[in-house]
Every structure is written in C-alpha cells, then in structure tokens.
C-alpha positions as CSV (number, residue, x, y, z in Angstrom):
1,M,32.7,-3.5,9.1
2,S,34.0,-3.0,5.9
3,V,34.4,-5.3,3.0
4,P,36.9,-6.0,-0.1
5,D,36.5,-4.4,-3.3
6,I,34.7,-6.8,-5.6
7,L,36.4,-7.0,-9.0
8,I,34.6,-10.0,-11.3
9,V,37.0,-10.5,-14.3
10,D,35.4,-13.0,-16.9
11,S,37.6,-14.8,-19.3
12,P,39.0,-12.1,-21.9
13,V,38.7,-14.7,-24.8
14,G,34.9,-15.5,-23.7
15,K,34.5,-11.9,-23.2
16,L,35.8,-11.0,-26.5
17,D,33.8,-13.6,-28.5
18,E,30.8,-12.5,-26.6
19,C,31.4,-8.9,-28.0
20,N,32.0,-10.3,-31.5
21,Q,28.9,-11.8,-31.4
22,R,26.7,-8.8,-29.9
23,Q,28.2,-6.9,-33.1
24,N,27.4,-10.0,-35.6
25,G,23.7,-9.4,-34.4
26,S,23.6,-12.7,-32.5
27,N,21.0,-13.0,-29.8
28,F,22.2,-10.8,-27.0
29,G,19.8,-8.2,-25.7
30,D,21.8,-5.1,-26.7
31,A,22.5,-5.9,-30.6
32,A,19.9,-4.0,-31.9
33,A,21.2,-1.1,-29.9
34,V,25.0,-1.8,-31.4
35,A,23.4,-1.7,-34.9
36,Q,21.7,1.6,-34.0
37,A,25.1,2.8,-32.8
38,K,26.5,2.1,-35.8
39,A,23.6,3.4,-38.0
40,D,24.0,6.8,-35.9
41,G,27.9,7.3,-36.6
42,T,28.5,6.6,-32.8
43,A,29.5,2.7,-32.5
44,I,32.4,2.0,-30.2
45,A,35.1,0.8,-32.5
46,T,36.1,-2.4,-30.7
47,C,34.1,-4.2,-27.8
48,T,36.7,-4.9,-25.2
49,P,36.7,-5.7,-21.5
50,T,36.9,-2.7,-19.5
51,L,36.6,-2.1,-15.6
52,R,33.8,0.0,-15.1
53,T,33.4,1.6,-11.8
54,F,30.2,2.3,-9.7
55,S,30.2,4.7,-7.0
56,V,27.3,5.8,-4.9
57,L,27.0,8.8,-2.5
58,V,24.9,7.5,0.8
59,K,23.2,10.7,2.2
60,H,21.4,9.1,5.2
61,A,23.1,7.7,8.2
62,L,23.8,4.0,8.0
63,E,23.5,1.0,10.9
64,P,27.3,0.2,12.0
65,N,26.7,-3.3,10.2
66,E,24.7,-1.6,7.1
67,L,26.8,-2.3,4.1
68,V,25.7,-0.8,0.4
69,G,25.1,-3.4,-2.5
70,L,25.1,-3.6,-6.2
71,T,22.8,-5.3,-8.8
72,G,21.9,-5.3,-12.3
73,D,20.8,-7.1,-15.7
74,H,24.3,-8.5,-16.5
75,K,25.7,-11.5,-14.9
76,S,28.6,-9.9,-13.4
77,L,26.4,-7.3,-11.0
78,G,24.5,-10.8,-10.3
79,S,21.1,-10.6,-12.9
80,W,19.0,-9.0,-10.1
81,R,19.6,-11.7,-7.8
82,L,20.2,-10.8,-4.2
83,E,22.5,-13.5,-3.5
84,D,24.8,-12.8,-6.2
85,S,24.7,-9.1,-5.8
86,V,28.4,-7.3,-5.6
87,A,29.7,-5.8,-2.5
88,L,30.7,-1.9,-2.3
89,K,33.4,-0.4,-0.5
90,K,33.1,2.9,1.6
91,K,35.5,4.9,0.6
92,G,37.4,6.3,4.1
93,E,36.2,5.8,7.4
94,S,34.1,9.0,7.9
95,G,33.2,9.3,4.1
96,N,29.9,8.7,2.4
97,E,31.0,7.4,-0.6
98,W,31.0,3.5,-1.6
99,S,32.0,2.0,-4.8
100,A,33.2,-1.3,-6.7
101,S,34.6,-1.9,-9.8
102,V,33.4,-4.8,-12.2
103,M,34.8,-6.0,-15.3
104,L,32.1,-5.3,-18.2
105,Q,32.0,-5.0,-22.3
106,S,33.1,-1.5,-23.2
107,C,29.8,-1.8,-25.8
108,E,27.3,-2.8,-23.0
109,K,24.3,-0.4,-21.9
110,I,24.0,-1.7,-18.0
111,N,20.8,-1.4,-15.8
112,Y,21.4,-1.4,-12.6
113,R,20.3,-0.3,-8.7
114,Y,21.7,0.4,-5.5
115,F,20.6,-0.9,-2.1
116,T,21.5,-1.4,1.7
117,Y,21.9,-4.6,3.6
118,V,23.1,-6.6,6.6
119,Q,24.8,-10.0,6.9
120,D,23.7,-12.5,9.3
121,Q,26.0,-15.0,11.2
122,N,25.7,-17.4,7.9
123,H,26.3,-14.6,5.6
124,Q,22.7,-14.4,4.5
125,K,21.9,-10.8,2.8
126,H,18.9,-9.0,4.3
127,I,17.5,-6.0,2.1
128,R,17.2,-2.9,4.1
129,L,16.5,-0.2,1.4
130,W,16.5,-0.5,-2.2
131,E,16.3,1.9,-4.9
132,S,12.4,1.6,-5.8
133,H,12.0,3.9,-9.3
134,L,10.0,1.9,-11.7
135,K,13.0,2.2,-14.1
136,P,16.4,1.3,-12.8
137,R,19.6,3.4,-13.6
138,T,21.2,2.9,-17.1
139,L,25.2,3.0,-17.5
140,D,25.9,3.8,-21.5
141,A,28.6,1.9,-23.3
142,C,32.1,3.5,-22.6
143,Q,35.6,3.1,-23.2
144,T,37.6,5.9,-21.0
145,N,36.6,8.2,-17.9
146,C,33.8,6.3,-17.3
147,R,33.5,7.1,-14.0
148,L,30.4,8.9,-12.5
149,V,29.1,9.0,-8.8
150,D,25.4,8.4,-8.2
151,V,23.3,9.8,-5.3
152,F,21.8,6.5,-3.6
153,G,17.6,6.4,-3.8
154,E,17.9,9.8,-6.5
155,N,17.4,9.4,-10.4
156,S,18.3,11.4,-13.1
157,N,16.0,13.8,-12.4
158,G,16.3,14.3,-8.8
159,E,13.7,12.0,-7.8
160,V,14.3,10.2,-4.4
161,Q,12.6,6.8,-4.3
162,L,13.7,4.5,-1.2
163,N,11.7,1.5,0.3
164,R,12.0,-1.3,2.6
165,G,13.1,-4.8,1.1
166,W,11.0,-7.6,0.9
167,I,11.8,-10.7,3.3
168,T,13.9,-13.8,1.7
169,Q,15.8,-15.5,4.6
170,E,14.4,-13.7,7.6
171,L,10.8,-13.5,9.6
172,I,9.4,-10.3,10.9
173,Y,7.2,-10.1,14.4
174,Q,5.0,-7.8,15.2
175,F,3.7,-6.6,18.5
176,K,0.9,-4.5,18.2
177,F,-0.3,-1.7,20.6
178,E,-3.6,-1.0,18.9
179,R,-6.5,-1.2,20.8
180,E,-8.3,1.0,23.1
181,R,-7.6,-0.9,26.4
182,M,-4.3,-2.7,26.2
183,F,-3.7,-2.8,30.0
184,Q,-5.2,-4.5,33.0
185,V,-3.4,-2.6,36.1
186,H,-3.0,-4.0,39.4
187,D,-1.0,-1.5,41.2
188,I,-1.9,1.9,39.7
189,E,1.0,3.5,42.0
190,K,3.7,1.3,40.1
191,F,2.2,0.9,36.9
192,D,0.7,4.3,35.1
193,P,-0.1,3.2,31.4
194,E,-1.0,7.1,30.8
195,N,2.5,7.2,32.0
196,V,4.3,4.8,30.2
197,W,7.3,4.2,27.8
198,I,8.0,1.1,26.3
199,K,10.9,-0.5,25.1
200,L,11.3,-4.0,23.4
201,V,14.4,-5.9,24.1
202,P,15.5,-9.2,21.9
203,L,17.0,-12.0,24.4
204,Q,19.3,-14.8,24.0
205,E,18.1,-18.0,25.3
206,D,18.6,-18.0,28.9
207,L,15.8,-15.0,28.8
208,E,18.1,-12.5,30.6
209,T,21.0,-11.6,28.1
210,P,20.1,-8.7,25.7
211,M,20.9,-10.0,22.2
212,D,23.7,-8.3,20.2
213,T,21.6,-7.0,17.3
214,K,24.4,-6.2,15.0
215,V,26.2,-9.2,15.3
216,T,22.8,-11.0,15.0
217,A,21.1,-8.7,12.0
218,V,18.3,-8.5,14.2
219,N,16.4,-5.0,13.4
220,V,14.4,-3.5,16.1
221,E,12.0,-0.9,14.3
222,V,8.9,1.0,15.8
223,V,5.9,3.4,14.7
224,K,3.7,5.5,16.7
225,M,1.0,6.3,14.6
226,S,0.9,10.1,14.1
227,N,-1.0,12.0,11.5
228,N,1.4,12.7,8.5
229,E,4.5,11.4,11.0
230,S,3.6,7.6,11.1
231,L,7.6,6.3,10.1
232,L,8.9,3.2,11.0
233,Q,12.3,4.0,12.5
234,Q,15.0,2.3,14.7
235,Q,14.0,2.1,18.2
236,P,15.0,5.0,20.6
237,S,17.2,4.1,23.2
238,M,14.6,4.1,25.9
239,G,11.7,3.1,23.5
240,V,8.7,4.8,22.8
241,P,5.8,6.7,25.0
242,H,2.4,5.3,25.0
243,K,-1.0,6.5,26.2
244,R,-4.5,4.8,25.7
245,N,-6.0,5.0,21.6
246,E,-2.6,5.4,20.6
247,V,-0.9,3.0,18.0
248,V,2.2,1.7,18.8
249,I,3.8,-1.3,16.7
250,F,7.0,-2.9,16.9
251,H,8.4,-4.4,13.8
252,V,11.3,-7.0,14.4
253,T,13.1,-8.4,11.5
254,V,15.0,-11.8,12.6
255,P,17.0,-13.8,10.2
256,K,15.2,-17.4,10.1
257,M,18.1,-19.0,11.6
258,L,17.2,-17.5,15.2
259,V,14.5,-18.4,17.7
260,P,14.9,-15.0,20.0
261,A,12.9,-14.1,22.8
262,F,11.8,-10.5,23.7
263,A,11.6,-8.8,26.6
264,L,9.2,-5.4,27.0
265,V,10.5,-3.0,29.4
266,F,8.5,-0.2,31.0
267,H,9.5,2.9,32.5
268,S,8.0,6.3,33.7
269,A,7.4,9.1,31.4
270,K,7.9,11.5,33.8
271,D,11.3,10.7,35.5
272,Q,12.6,7.3,33.5
273,L,12.6,5.3,36.2
274,P,11.4,1.1,35.6
275,M,8.0,0.5,36.3
276,G,8.2,-3.4,35.3
277,K,9.2,-6.2,32.7
278,T,7.7,-9.1,30.7
279,V,9.3,-11.7,28.9
280,I,8.1,-13.3,25.8
281,V,9.2,-16.9,25.3
282,P,9.5,-18.2,21.6
283,S,7.0,-21.0,22.3
284,S,4.4,-18.5,22.9
285,L,4.4,-17.4,19.4
286,Q,2.5,-20.1,17.3
287,G,1.2,-19.7,14.0
288,S,0.9,-16.5,12.1
289,E,-0.8,-14.8,14.4
290,G,-2.3,-14.3,18.1
291,E,-2.8,-12.7,21.6
292,L,0.0,-13.3,24.1
293,E,-1.7,-12.8,27.6
294,L,1.6,-11.4,29.7
295,S,2.1,-10.6,33.6
296,I,4.1,-7.2,33.6
297,R,6.0,-7.7,37.0
298,D,7.5,-5.1,39.4
299,A,10.8,-3.7,38.0
300,T,12.1,-2.6,41.4
301,A,11.3,-5.7,43.4
302,D,14.2,-8.0,44.0
303,T,12.2,-10.9,42.8
304,Q,10.3,-9.1,40.4
305,S,7.4,-12.0,41.2
306,N,5.2,-8.9,42.5
307,V,2.7,-8.7,39.2
308,V,1.8,-4.8,38.6
309,A,-0.6,-5.0,35.5
310,R,-1.3,-7.5,33.1
311,L,-1.3,-6.8,28.9
312,K,-3.1,-8.7,26.2
313,L,-0.7,-8.2,23.2
314,P,-1.7,-9.1,19.5
315,Y,1.2,-10.3,17.9
316,L,1.9,-11.4,13.9
317,V,4.4,-13.3,12.6
318,V,5.2,-12.8,8.6
319,K,7.3,-15.6,6.7
320,P,8.8,-15.3,3.5
321,F,6.7,-16.0,0.4
322,T,7.2,-19.7,-0.6
323,E,8.3,-19.3,-4.0
324,V,10.5,-16.0,-2.9
325,D,13.3,-17.1,-5.2
326,I,11.2,-15.8,-8.1
327,L,11.8,-11.8,-6.7
328,D,14.5,-9.7,-7.4
329,F,15.5,-6.1,-8.0
330,R,14.7,-5.8,-11.8
331,T,11.4,-3.5,-11.1
332,T,8.6,-2.8,-8.7
333,Y,5.0,-1.6,-9.3
334,A,4.6,-1.4,-5.2
335,H,3.7,2.4,-5.6
336,Y,3.1,2.7,-9.2
337,W,0.5,5.1,-9.9
338,P,1.1,8.0,-12.3
339,K,-0.2,11.3,-11.3
340,S,-1.0,11.4,-15.5
341,W,-3.3,8.7,-14.9
342,P,-7.3,9.9,-14.6
343,I,-9.8,9.2,-11.8
344,L,-10.8,5.5,-12.3
345,D,-14.1,3.8,-12.4
346,V,-14.1,0.4,-10.5
347,G,-16.9,-2.0,-11.0
348,H,-18.1,-3.2,-7.3
349,R,-18.0,-7.0,-7.4
350,G,-17.9,-6.6,-11.3
351,N,-21.2,-4.9,-12.4
352,G,-22.8,-4.6,-8.6
353,K,-24.1,-6.9,-6.1
354,S,-26.5,-9.6,-6.9
355,Y,-28.1,-10.4,-3.3
356,I,-30.3,-7.6,-2.9
357,A,-34.0,-6.3,-4.5
358,N,-33.5,-5.1,-8.2
359,P,-29.8,-6.7,-8.8
360,P,-28.3,-6.4,-12.0
361,K,-28.9,-9.4,-14.5
362,E,-25.2,-10.8,-14.1
363,V,-24.3,-12.5,-10.5
364,E,-21.7,-10.8,-8.8
365,N,-18.2,-11.8,-8.4
366,T,-18.4,-14.0,-11.7
367,V,-16.8,-13.5,-14.9
368,A,-19.9,-12.6,-16.6
369,S,-20.3,-9.8,-14.1
370,F,-17.0,-8.5,-14.7
371,L,-17.0,-8.5,-18.1
372,K,-20.3,-6.5,-18.3
373,A,-18.6,-3.6,-16.4
374,Y,-15.6,-3.7,-18.8
375,E,-18.2,-3.6,-21.6
376,V,-19.6,-0.3,-20.1
377,F,-16.0,1.3,-19.7
378,A,-15.0,0.2,-16.0
379,D,-11.3,1.0,-15.7
380,M,-11.0,-2.0,-12.6
381,I,-13.1,-4.5,-11.2
382,E,-13.2,-5.6,-7.7
383,L,-13.1,-9.0,-6.5
384,D,-13.3,-10.8,-3.2
385,V,-10.9,-13.8,-2.3
386,H,-11.5,-16.9,0.2
387,L,-9.4,-19.9,0.4
388,T,-11.3,-23.3,0.7
389,S,-10.1,-26.2,3.0
390,D,-8.0,-27.7,0.0
391,G,-6.2,-24.6,-0.6
392,I,-8.0,-23.2,-3.6
393,P,-8.6,-19.5,-3.9
394,V,-12.1,-19.0,-5.1
395,I,-14.3,-15.9,-5.6
396,Y,-17.0,-15.0,-3.3
397,H,-18.2,-11.9,-1.0
398,D,-19.2,-13.6,2.2
399,F,-17.4,-15.9,4.5
400,G,-20.2,-18.3,4.1
401,L,-23.6,-19.2,2.1
402,R,-26.8,-20.4,2.9
403,T,-27.3,-24.0,1.8
404,A,-30.0,-27.2,1.7
405,P,-29.5,-30.7,0.9
406,H,-30.4,-31.4,-2.9
407,G,-34.5,-32.5,-3.2
408,K,-35.1,-30.9,-0.4
409,E,-37.9,-28.3,-0.7
410,I,-37.4,-24.8,1.5
411,T,-40.1,-23.1,2.7
412,E,-38.9,-21.6,6.0
413,I,-35.7,-19.3,6.4
414,S,-34.8,-21.8,9.4
415,Q,-34.4,-24.7,7.2
416,L,-31.5,-23.3,5.7
417,E,-27.5,-23.9,6.9
418,Y,-24.7,-22.2,7.1
419,V,-21.6,-23.5,5.5
420,L,-18.3,-21.5,6.0
421,I,-16.0,-21.5,2.6
422,K,-13.2,-22.3,4.7
423,D,-14.6,-25.7,5.8
424,I,-15.4,-27.3,2.7
425,T,-13.1,-28.2,-0.5
426,Y,-13.6,-26.4,-3.6
427,D,-15.4,-29.4,-5.4
428,E,-18.0,-29.6,-2.5
429,L,-18.5,-25.9,-2.6
430,C,-19.5,-26.1,-6.7
431,A,-22.0,-28.7,-5.7
432,L,-23.7,-26.7,-3.1
433,R,-27.3,-25.1,-3.6
434,V,-27.2,-21.6,-3.1
435,F,-30.1,-19.3,-0.9
436,A,-30.0,-15.9,-0.3
437,V,-32.6,-14.1,1.9
438,I,-33.8,-10.6,0.6
439,N,-36.5,-8.8,2.1
440,N,-37.2,-11.8,4.3
441,E,-37.7,-13.7,1.3
442,I,-35.7,-17.1,0.3
443,K,-34.7,-16.9,-3.0
444,E,-32.5,-19.8,-4.8
445,Y,-29.5,-19.4,-7.2
446,T,-27.9,-21.5,-9.7
447,S,-25.3,-23.8,-8.3
448,H,-21.6,-23.8,-9.8
449,N,-22.5,-26.9,-11.2
450,A,-25.5,-26.6,-12.5
451,E,-24.9,-23.5,-14.8
452,P,-24.0,-24.7,-18.1
453,I,-22.4,-21.2,-19.3
454,V,-18.7,-21.3,-17.8
455,E,-18.7,-17.4,-17.1
456,R,-22.0,-17.1,-15.3
457,R,-20.8,-19.5,-12.8
458,I,-20.6,-18.5,-9.2
459,F,-17.8,-19.7,-7.2
460,P,-15.1,-19.1,-10.1
461,R,-11.7,-19.8,-9.0
462,L,-9.0,-17.0,-9.2
463,V,-7.0,-18.5,-11.4
464,D,-9.9,-18.6,-13.8
465,V,-10.8,-15.3,-13.5
466,L,-7.4,-14.3,-14.4
467,E,-7.5,-16.3,-17.3
468,A,-10.6,-15.1,-18.4
469,L,-10.4,-11.2,-18.2
470,P,-8.7,-9.1,-20.7
471,K,-5.5,-7.7,-19.4
472,T,-6.7,-4.3,-20.2
473,L,-8.9,-4.8,-17.3
474,G,-7.6,-3.8,-14.0
475,I,-8.4,-5.6,-11.0
476,D,-8.3,-4.9,-6.8
477,V,-7.9,-8.2,-5.3
478,E,-9.8,-7.7,-1.7
479,I,-8.1,-10.6,0.5
480,K,-11.3,-11.5,3.0
481,W,-10.3,-12.2,6.7
482,P,-13.1,-11.8,9.5
483,Q,-12.6,-8.9,11.6
484,R,-12.7,-8.8,15.5
485,K,-15.2,-5.9,16.6
486,Q,-15.2,-3.2,19.4
487,C,-17.8,-4.7,21.3
488,G,-16.5,-8.4,21.0
489,G,-17.3,-11.3,18.8
490,V,-16.0,-11.9,15.1
491,E,-17.1,-11.8,11.9
492,A,-16.8,-15.3,11.0
493,E,-14.3,-18.0,12.2
494,Q,-11.2,-18.8,10.5
495,T,-8.9,-21.5,11.1
496,I,-6.7,-21.4,8.1
497,D,-3.4,-19.8,8.6
498,K,-3.0,-16.7,7.4
499,N,0.9,-17.0,6.2
500,F,-0.4,-20.1,4.2
501,F,-3.4,-18.1,2.7
502,I,-1.6,-15.1,1.3
503,N,1.1,-17.6,0.1
504,R,-1.6,-19.5,-1.9
505,V,-3.0,-16.0,-3.3
506,L,0.6,-14.8,-4.4
507,E,1.2,-18.0,-5.9
508,I,-1.7,-17.4,-8.2
509,I,-1.3,-13.5,-9.0
510,I,2.3,-13.8,-9.7
511,H,2.2,-16.3,-12.1
512,K,-1.4,-15.5,-13.4
513,G,-2.1,-11.9,-13.0
514,C,0.9,-10.3,-13.9
515,G,1.2,-7.8,-16.8
516,R,-2.2,-5.8,-16.0
517,P,-2.8,-3.2,-13.4
518,L,-3.8,-5.2,-10.3
519,I,-3.9,-3.9,-6.6
520,F,-4.3,-5.8,-3.4
521,S,-6.9,-4.6,-0.5
522,S,-7.7,-5.9,2.5
523,F,-9.7,-4.7,5.6
524,D,-7.1,-6.6,7.3
525,A,-4.0,-4.7,8.6
526,D,-2.2,-7.5,9.2
527,I,-2.7,-9.0,5.5
528,C,-2.0,-5.7,4.0
529,T,1.5,-5.6,6.2
530,M,2.2,-9.4,4.7
531,L,1.1,-8.8,1.6
532,R,3.8,-5.4,1.2
533,F,6.8,-7.7,2.9
534,K,6.3,-10.9,0.9
535,Q,6.5,-9.7,-2.2
536,N,7.9,-6.3,-4.1
537,I,5.8,-6.7,-7.2
538,F,1.9,-5.3,-6.6
539,P,0.9,-2.5,-4.5
540,V,-1.4,-2.9,-1.7
541,M,-4.3,-0.8,-0.3
542,F,-5.5,-0.8,3.2
543,L,-9.5,-1.1,3.3
544,S,-10.9,0.9,6.0
545,M,-14.6,1.4,7.2
546,G,-13.9,4.9,8.9
547,E,-16.5,6.6,11.6
548,T,-19.4,4.8,10.4
549,K,-23.1,4.4,11.4
550,K,-23.8,1.8,9.5
551,W,-22.1,-1.3,11.3
552,E,-19.9,-1.9,14.6
553,P,-16.6,-0.8,14.7
554,F,-13.7,-3.3,14.4
555,L,-11.5,-3.7,17.4
556,D,-8.3,-2.5,15.3
557,L,-8.2,1.2,15.9
558,R,-6.3,1.5,12.8
559,T,-9.7,0.8,10.6
560,R,-11.9,3.5,12.7
561,T,-10.7,6.7,10.5
562,F,-9.6,7.7,7.5
563,Q,-6.7,9.6,9.0
564,Q,-5.5,6.3,10.9
565,A,-5.9,4.3,7.8
566,V,-3.6,6.6,6.2
567,N,-1.3,6.6,8.9
568,N,-0.8,2.8,9.0
569,A,-0.2,3.0,5.3
570,Q,2.3,5.4,5.5
571,A,3.9,3.5,8.2
572,F,4.2,0.3,6.2
573,E,4.7,1.7,3.1
574,L,1.4,0.8,1.4
575,A,0.2,2.3,-1.8
576,G,-2.6,3.9,0.0
577,T,-5.9,3.3,1.6
578,A,-9.6,2.6,0.6
579,P,-11.8,4.7,2.6
580,H,-15.5,4.6,3.0
581,A,-17.3,7.2,1.4
582,E,-19.3,7.7,4.4
583,D,-16.4,9.7,5.9
584,F,-16.6,12.1,2.6
585,I,-20.4,12.6,2.5
586,N,-21.7,16.0,3.6
587,N,-18.1,16.9,5.0
588,D,-16.5,20.3,4.2
589,L,-13.3,18.8,5.2
590,A,-13.4,16.1,2.4
591,A,-11.3,17.4,-0.4
592,G,-8.7,18.4,2.4
593,M,-8.5,14.7,3.7
594,M,-7.8,13.8,-0.2
595,Q,-5.1,16.1,-0.5
596,R,-3.2,15.3,2.4
597,A,-3.2,11.4,1.7
598,R,-2.1,12.7,-1.7
599,S,0.9,14.8,-0.3
600,L,2.1,11.6,1.5
601,G,2.4,10.1,-2.0
602,Q,-0.9,7.6,-1.5
603,I,-3.9,6.8,-3.6
604,A,-7.5,6.6,-2.2
605,L,-9.8,4.4,-3.5
606,V,-13.5,5.3,-2.3
607,W,-16.0,2.5,-1.6
608,G,-19.7,2.0,-0.3
609,D,-22.9,2.4,-1.2
610,D,-23.0,5.9,-1.1
611,C,-21.0,5.9,-4.3
612,N,-24.1,4.3,-6.1
613,S,-25.4,7.3,-8.3
614,K,-24.2,9.8,-11.0
615,E,-24.1,12.7,-8.7
616,A,-22.0,10.5,-5.9
617,V,-19.6,9.8,-8.5
618,K,-19.0,13.0,-10.1
619,Y,-19.0,14.1,-6.3
620,F,-16.0,11.9,-5.3
621,H,-14.1,12.9,-8.7
622,T,-14.4,16.4,-7.6
623,I,-12.9,15.9,-4.5
624,G,-9.9,14.2,-5.6
625,A,-10.2,10.5,-5.1
626,T,-8.1,8.2,-7.0
627,A,-10.6,6.0,-7.9
628,T,-14.2,5.2,-7.1
629,C,-15.7,1.8,-6.6
630,Y,-19.4,1.4,-7.0
631,D,-22.3,-0.7,-7.7
632,R,-24.1,-0.6,-11.5
633,S,-21.5,0.6,-13.7
634,D,-23.8,-0.1,-16.1
635,L,-25.8,3.1,-14.8
636,Y,-23.5,5.4,-13.4
637,M,-20.3,5.3,-15.2
638,P,-20.1,9.1,-16.5
639,D,-21.5,9.9,-19.5
640,N,-18.5,11.6,-21.6
641,K,-16.3,8.1,-21.2
642,E,-15.4,5.9,-24.4
643,R,-13.6,3.4,-23.2
644,S,-11.7,2.0,-20.4
645,F,-8.6,3.8,-19.5
646,F,-6.2,0.9,-19.9
647,N,-7.9,-0.5,-22.8
648,S,-4.6,0.1,-24.9
649,S,-1.8,-1.8,-26.4
650,M,0.4,0.9,-24.3
651,S,-1.0,-0.2,-21.3
652,L,0.0,-3.8,-22.0
653,Q,3.1,-2.5,-22.4
654,E,3.2,-0.6,-19.5
655,F,2.8,-3.5,-16.9
656,Q,4.7,-6.4,-18.8
657,G,7.7,-5.7,-16.3
658,Q,5.7,-7.4,-13.5
659,C,5.9,-10.5,-15.1
660,R,8.7,-13.2,-13.8
661,P,10.3,-16.0,-15.7
662,N,8.9,-19.3,-15.0
C-alpha cells in the first residue's frame, strides 16, 4: 500500500510576512537564532518559501500495511501531533527509502522525528515505532542543495533508539500464560501441555472466520520470556511453543471501533498436528482484567464437542489515557537515565518506615518525612499511592488501616477494625483515628484532621505532595495494587477498575509532576504495562520480590526472580526493575546480574530491609545498582555526600521537556 506525496504549501504572502516578522525580532521562536546568525555573518539574505525534502532509510522490514510518517515543531509538519503528521511515500516498490516534500521557510530551523504507523478502516493512525531519542532531529536553515537522507531511529551520533508508541485510538489486549499451572488436562493422549504450540487468531463476528489483520489494523504480537531475548515480535505462522513454568504473553493491539473475538489454537510441538481449540468471545472480556475459564475442544473431532483440557487464562485490557490529546512526539523521558548520573540514594517512604520500633521522628509518607530525606541529601524519595472510593490518589503504604470510633478507649487489639482505603472517601479517611500494633502493643497516631501542621499530616493527597516538594527532589511513585499469592489468597480486596486508577494518577502526575526526575514503579506487572503504553513521558520500573524467604511468593512468575523481572522489563520496554535486596546478599553472582541488566539498557533500583546500613548502601553501590532505596537517610547516607544530585538549576532545565501546555 502506498500513499501520495504530501506537499503542504501555505500562502506565499503569509509566509513572506512571517519571514519578515522573524527578521524583525517578532514573537517567533527562531528570532534569536536569526539575529545570532546575522551577528556571525552567516544570516540568510532572504527568508523565502522553500520546498524542503525529508528522506529516510528504513532498514528493518515493514509490515505490508505499515507506513512511515513525519512530524515536527512546525504547523506544516503537524506540530508534533499524530493526527496532523505528514505521510511519506516509498521510493520504488522494492526500496527502503521514504520521502516527502514540505513547503517551509528557508530561514527556519526545524525539529522533527520519523515514525511508522498503520491506518485503520476509519483512517485513524496507530503508531508502531517512533524515534525516541530525548532530542529530536534538527534541520538547519537552508536555501539550496538542502536534501539529506536520514536513517530511521539513528541520530547524528549513530545511536539507534526506537520504541513502540503509546496508544491513542486503540486498545491493548493481553492474554497471559504466566503461572506455573495453566491447564487442567482431561485426555493426555490428545492434549499434552508439555508438547504444545499456541497461536492466537482474531475472529470476525461469526466466531469462525479469521479477521484480516492488515485491513483492520489489528496487530498480534507475542513474547516468550527468555533470558536477555524477551522481545515482543510478530506472531509466527504456527504460534509459539509453551511448557510449564514458561511465560508467554500475547499482546494484541486493536482499533477502538472493533470488538473482536479470539481463537486459541493448539498444535503438537512434535508434528504440528492440531490438538485443540477454544474461543474467547468479546462479552467475556469485562473490565480491565480478569481470568477466563476456557474449554479446549478436540480439534480432530467433527463436532469439536469433546473437551480435552481446560485453561484458566488471565487477561488484561489497556485503554488509552483519558487525556491522550496532551501526549505528542516532542520528546520522551521513558528511558532517560544518563550513564553520567551517579548511583542515587532514595529515601524509602521519605526518611523511613514509621510503624515499627524505634522509628524516625517524621511519620512515613508525609511531606515532613520527604523533606527530611531531602535535607540529608537523598536524591529521590519513594512514596506509595492508593485511590480512595471517590477517586483521590492518596499517599499511604498499606492497603488499609486499623481504626476505632472517636471517644472509644482501646485496650485490646480485637477492638480495632480494619478499613480498606479503596472503600472510603478522602474526607472519611482524613477523619479516621489511626492505630498500629507494634510488638503486640497498640499505638495511636495523630489523625490527619487532628494534626495542625500540614507537612506532618498522614494521608496527604498526591497533588499536595507534588506541590510541596522541591522539583530538585526526584520521586519514585509506587502504584499499590494487591497481588495474588502462590498458595492462594490475595493481599487485599480491590474493586476499583485498574484503567480508572491509572488514569487518575496520570492526570495528576502529568499536570503537576512534570519538570522533575520522576519514575513510576509497581509490583503489579500489568500496571507497569498500562503505565508504559498509556503515556510516553515518564519511565516505569517493575518491582519484584525475587527469590525471597521473608514472604510467600506471588502467583505471577514474573515477580519470582530478578531475571524474570528483567525479562518482563525488556519485553514491554520498561526503564528497568526494582529488585529486592535479598537476591544480591551473599551472592557471588550479584555484580554479574547487575551487569546483564545494564547491558540491556535497564536500570536497577534495589530496595529492602537489607539495604538499611551504611555498609549495605556501599555494597549495592559497589555491585553496580543504579539506585538504592533504604530507610533512615539521616543515618545511612554516605559520609562524603554534600548535596542531592538533582539540586541544581541545570537539573531543573533538564526536565522541562516533560511539561505539556495546559
């Protein structure tokens, strides 16, 4: 499929008038640059409308329906907007060069980027890959012989950086083989789960006919988690092999206007003979996530009524961010963590945990605690975000709290009741009494409403924290979501829709949290996926428990080891992981584990009680952790540290590109 050349020509009179205004120093972005050029003796004599040609070589194979686009900081290039971008035309059917000509001013310096995309049946564009360097390409002022050929994804230093786009007018469906036991087999002769290939097929409304994915712009990708090779790729013609304890995730991008069904087709790994089939109907995909109970029927029987196995299949539905229109191509910090940065010190919940024996003076997850960590030179602080029943992102660690009626004397633990944050409004939360049980003793803390000093109040809103903290203090925003455990049960009940939860947090972070070092993290792999594909501004880390002896492991295999966490981060283009310190203590392979993650371009922020000493902080610095998150910054901060790393005007300027116009 090809597209015509795009030739965008504004009124010559208007263009010349604009040029004159530029040269007279009017309110145009390049006025200063033109003045400087004049001072240097290199100014262009006249500013005239000029046909500028943009050409790019795409070295990787494109899908038959995949096109190449161009956008930039000029109206004629779409002003960084996907919907207004310029389509390039392929030069020759067998070539890999794409180009377009656009009428621009000869005196203008242009910033621009290339991307690949597909169009659906409503002519909506869906980003496949885009050039995601922090700084865009630059086209300098030029009058003659202006043509140059770029290489897709490669900057002027030869560095290649391409990433998948964020979703705009599409949904992502994930079907996840991520548990130890996925199948319940009825007939081992006909269905062997240790000898199976799996293929996912989008279906039309009749639940039988395969959908034409090239026409509909449906994109089926899959990843099989494998050490250092966990890459999303187009689904092979026969699908992918799967065995017990292997993680395979189907990642399907679907235009919002479509409501597809899906078939899972199973073949024998030995001879590729059909083993069974099951169909996922659209009505079964309710909400943001769930677990499907599917019957796999014998593919060789005429009626396909014979059930050979059953499958419990977790799924995820990722919807676009509610304010997706504020996202654009101008820049991204999703993988921005320069190698020149030092190993960072991160204050856990501020200056450390409170609901323990011998806590710090400042209550955890309060503005006072965050500022204390900053005072003693923490580079970042970590905080925990929940959502109240009325949709307010609030800072607190646990999923709920112990409380009791006002005026009631509490002498026994049994008199306390436990309230989940998700079940009450923010006003109700602020009014509650707050208790903790420490070494079997009951302690009451000052409630939010009873604390006269704002900075010391528990349950601050996320927006209050962002407004109170200096932008030279980095923030690790951990999104709390209860996890299912390996042996059954769940950390806490959760009834809030996951897409709604993440959208509410993103609304506040994008509007109030920009212009500073900020990263998202979560123990929930699906929340990391949502944060990655709903926005393109901030980086995301996958928190993992690792091979711990301290707690019961989670059900999701991706949380169980550092390597599995690294695999998941690689698969979904996360910035990296936040592994548990226990994985690296008394481990001769610790430095090598860190090095393998770094070789994939990933960061690793280590957390846990095993970080809580000066010796431990030094150890994690030595083995190559990107950052260390620990309690009591006031006690364990390295002795030679003189300031927080980001505490400079240069750092403030560095992150201004995160901010979007209101």
